[in-house]
N, C-alpha and C positions, 0 to 999 in steps of 0.2 A: 504493500500498500505506499501510497506517495509519490513524489515525480522522479521518474527514472532517473538512475546516477549519470546516466550519460548528457540528460537534458541539465542536470546539474552544475556538470562538470564545462559542457559547453558555454552555457550561461557564465558560468562564473570566471570562464577563459577570458570571455568576450568582456563583462567588468573591468577584468584587471587589467587587460590591453586598454580599456577607455582611461580609467584611473592613471594609469603607468604614461601615459598620452598627455594626460592633464586638458582632457576635454571636458569642458565645465556643461554642454548640452552636449546630450547624446541620445539616441532611441533604441529603448528596448524592447517595446511591444508594437509592430505596426499593427493598426487597426483597419482591415480593409475593408471596404463596403460595394463588392460587387452589382447591387440592385438595392434600390429603396424598397421596394414591394414587398409585401407578406400577407400570408392566409388566416393571418390573427389581424385583431384591431384591438389590441391591448391596452387597457384605461391609463396606464403611466406612463406609454410611449405618444410622442407624434411623429413620425419618421412616416407614417403612411400618408398623413394629413397634406404631402404635395400633389399638385395637379397630376391626371391620368396621365398625362404625357411625358413626366418624369419616372413615373412609379412604373412605365412601359422600358424606360434604358435599361442596360445592360452593360457591365465594364466587359474588355474583350480578356482573353487568357492570355494576352499578347500584353496589354496593358497593365495587367496586373503580377504579370513577374518583372517586369520593366519598373514598377513601382518597388516590390520587392528586393531587385539589383538594386535601384537607385538607391533605398533607405539603410538597405542594411542589417536592418534589426534582427538577431538571433529568430525572437519569437513572430509570427503571425497569426493574429487572431480575425477569424473570417465571420462578418456579423451582416448587418443588413437593416431593414429587410430581414427576409427567411434565405438563406444561402440554397436550401435542396432546391427551391422555388428556382433559381440560374440552372438552362440546361447544358451548359459547360463547366458548370461546378467541378462533378469527377476530372477534369481534363486540368483544372485549376489547381486542383489540390494538388495532383499528381506531379504538376509541373514545379509547386514551391516546396512538392518534398524532398525532390528529386535534387535542388539544390540544400539542401539536408536544413532547411526553415522547420521549427517546430510550430505545427498548425492547429490550432484550436479555432473548430466550425462551431460555431455558436448558432443553435437551431431549437426551436419551438420543438423539434423530432417529429409532428406529427403526420410527416412525409415519410420517417425513417422505414419504416417496414418496406417501402416499395424501390426506394433509391440506394439501399446500404447496399446491394448487390455490385452497388458502381465502384466500391470504395474496397479500399484494402488495409486491413492493419498494419501498422507501421509504430515504431517509438516515437516516429515523427508527427503521427498525426493522431487528434485526441477530436470526439464529437465532443463539444460543453452545450450542454443539454439546458434550457431552461426552465426553472423550478421553483416557483415563487411561495409552493405552501400544501399543505397534504390535503387532498383529496377537494371540495368545494372553496376551500380558500385559494387554491389555485386556478381553477374554475372561473372563478370570480374575476379574477386578476388578468385573466386572458381574455376575457368575457366569453370562453366557448364550453358548453355545458357538456361534462364528458372527458375533457383533454386533458384531465390528471392520470384516468387508468390508461387511456391510451399511450401517454406517456410514458407511466411506467413501465408498460409492456413492452416498448422500445428499449427501452434503456436497459430492460432482460437479454433483448433480443442483441444488442450491440454488444454485452458483455460476452454472451453465450456465444458471438462470432471474433469473438479475440480483440475487440477492438478496444483501447484506451476512451474512458468515459468520466468526464466531470459534471458536475452539475454546477447551474448558474444561476443563484437565488439575489434576486433585487428584492429589497425591504421596506414598506410604506408604511402610511400611520395606519395605527388601528393592530398591530402587530402585537402577538404574543409570544415571551420567551417560549414558554413552555410548548407552545404548538411548531416554534420552527427547531426547538432541539428535538420534538418528535421527527419532525423532517427531518433533521441529519441523521439520528438514529435510522430512522429509516435506509435512507439513500446506502449509507454505510453499510448496513446490513446486507444489501444488494449486491454490495462489491462495487463502486464505483472508486477511482481511483482517489476523488479532492472533490473538496468545496469551494467557488468563488462566491465572498460575500461583499452588497455594497446597496448604500443604500440609496435610493432611487433618487432620480435627477428630475427636477421640477420644468421640462421640454413645457415650448409656450404654448406648442402646439397640443400636448396632451389632452384628450377629450377629460380625465378625472383629476380635474388641479387641486381635488381637497384631498389626496391620497397621500401628498409628499409631507415628509418629514422636516421639521428645523433642525439646525444641527446640534442643539442642545437635546431632540428627543433621541435623534437616531447616537449618541452615546449614551444616553440612557438604556435606548434597547440594548446594544450590543453587550452592554454591562452585564444584563440578566441574560443575555443568550451565554454570556462567557462562563458566566455565575453555572450557571447548568453543565457546562464544556469539564469545568473542572470536578463538580459533582460526580460526574460522569466517568470521572477519570482519564478527562480529555481523549478521549473516542474516535474522535472526529478528525479529522486529516482536510488541513485546508491549505488551496494551492495557493496562497499570498505568503509574504514574509512577515515575517514575526513582527515587527516593528508596523507595518501596515496595520495590523489588526491590533494593534496598542494604540494606533492612532483613533482607530473606531472606535474603540473604548475611552477616547478621550485625555490620553494619556503623553501625547505629540501633539506641538505646535508648528505644524509643518505647513511650508508656502506648497502650493501646488506649483507642479513640474509636466505642464502639458506638454512641452516637446520630447518626453519621454515618450508618446504614448501618439505618435504622430498619427494623423487617420489621412487615408487616398478615396476618395470614393468618385463616383460618377461624373462629380464635377471638376475634378483635381484635387489637391491638399488642400483640408482644411482649416482653416484658422478659427479659434486656437486650440479646438478636440472637437471629437466628433459628439459631442453633448451641444455645442453653440458653433453657429456660423458666421457669428458678428464680424468675424474679424475676414471673411469672404474665403475665395481661394486662389490658389497660384498655381502656376503650370508644372515647378518645379519642388524637390524637395530642399533642395540648396536655397531656393528662395523664401521656402516656409521657414528654415530654421535660423535663416539673416536676416532676412526684414520682418518679420514678425513682434512688433512690440511687444514680448512676452506679460511686463511688468504692467499693461494695460488689464490684466484676468487674474480670478482667483479670490479667494475669501479677503475680504477687504478691501480690493482693489476694482473690484465692479458688482455692481448689487444682485447680478445675475446670478453671480458663483457663490453669493453669501452663506447658501445652507449644503453648498458640494459638501461630499466627502468620498465624491466617488475613486475608484480604482484608476483609470486615468490620468487624473491629475496627481495622484497621492502615492500611489505605488511606487510609480520611479524614486521620489521624496524620500521615502522609506527603504529602498536598497542603497541608495548613494547614501546615507545615514549610517544604514549595516556597514558600508567599509570606513566609516569614520568612526563609529563606534561599536565595533563589535564583540565587545564584550557584554554591552546593554543588550545589544539583540540576542544575545546566547542566553541571558538571563531569562528575558520574555520567552522566549522560544520554550526555556526549559517549566516553566511557572507557570506561563500565559498571562494576557493582560490583566496587571491591574482593575480591579473590581470596585474598590471600595475608596481609596484614596483621593485627596483633590484632584479634580481636573485642569489639565494645561489651558493657558487662556487662549482664545480665537484671537487670529492675527487682528492687528488695530485697523478701523475702518481709514481709507487713504482717499477714499473719492468725493470725501465731500465737499460741495461747493466746487467739485472738476468733473465734469462729465467724460465717462471714460469715450474713448475715442472710436467712432465706428469707421473703419475703414472702407473702403469701396471695392464692391465685391468682382472680383475677374474669376469666369469661371475655364475652365481648360478646355481648349476644343477635343 
């Protein structure tokens, strides 16, 4: 159980190389969105609110591979939209895996039983399956009755076929730590490799605006979940760094490092991250890294970011801090996040009387 040693070693070597080169900004995970169309209309997602002509667009395999090569990140997270809707997705995955990138295909898994024969098990390939709760809780989140039973059946199918499988759980207002713990107990019993967790981000286009957590409420929820994790003998495996989990519990005052999870989609390279497109789009990865005014975004710097604690902004920060404070990271890894002490303060607000810059939107052809 847990991330394979080859993945740990390759990513570790990549990180050491970046630090030895004294690179202040470098990509860790490429967020690849080859389409925005989805077969669900989840209450907490705004991706499918785009007009029909946008939802019909597809990224080519050639463009996807070029973005992977241009970025150079060791991990590629393929999302959307629903990737399994893309007819060329199997070819795209094979091409990226052939370049020895670790691919996480993020899917709601409703089509997995029909598509699984198009994919081959590999240490470089993982089905990251969206699962937001047990039974009706998940069905309500994705607004599709019966979805949970179908997803669980397809998780078992993928595991039986020898695939690496993780779950991706996004948490919203009204969550009960005990219910989340029960979900994690169940998926671990199924044999999934690990769990990725994050509070939902308040997409402006999302239909369920009352579902999003404040920053303080997110920290309290995760502390409740981690208390139960410890009570259960820490029997859940997380696919995230120990210091990111510590951040979710309110013990770290991290700043957003959105460049560590750059996004490439059907419009181009998205600024500043896959959750916000206020910075528009640029044609090259180099332009994204060099011309984006990164200090215009993040908690305390932009009101749209104030409640964000998403992995795309803070996992990279936590990984970088692991290199700076390895003993602290090891301590948290051994004991789990503190759930009782005072919380770290949020970053100070810097945008008062200074509206954040909105850059002109440039879409790649």
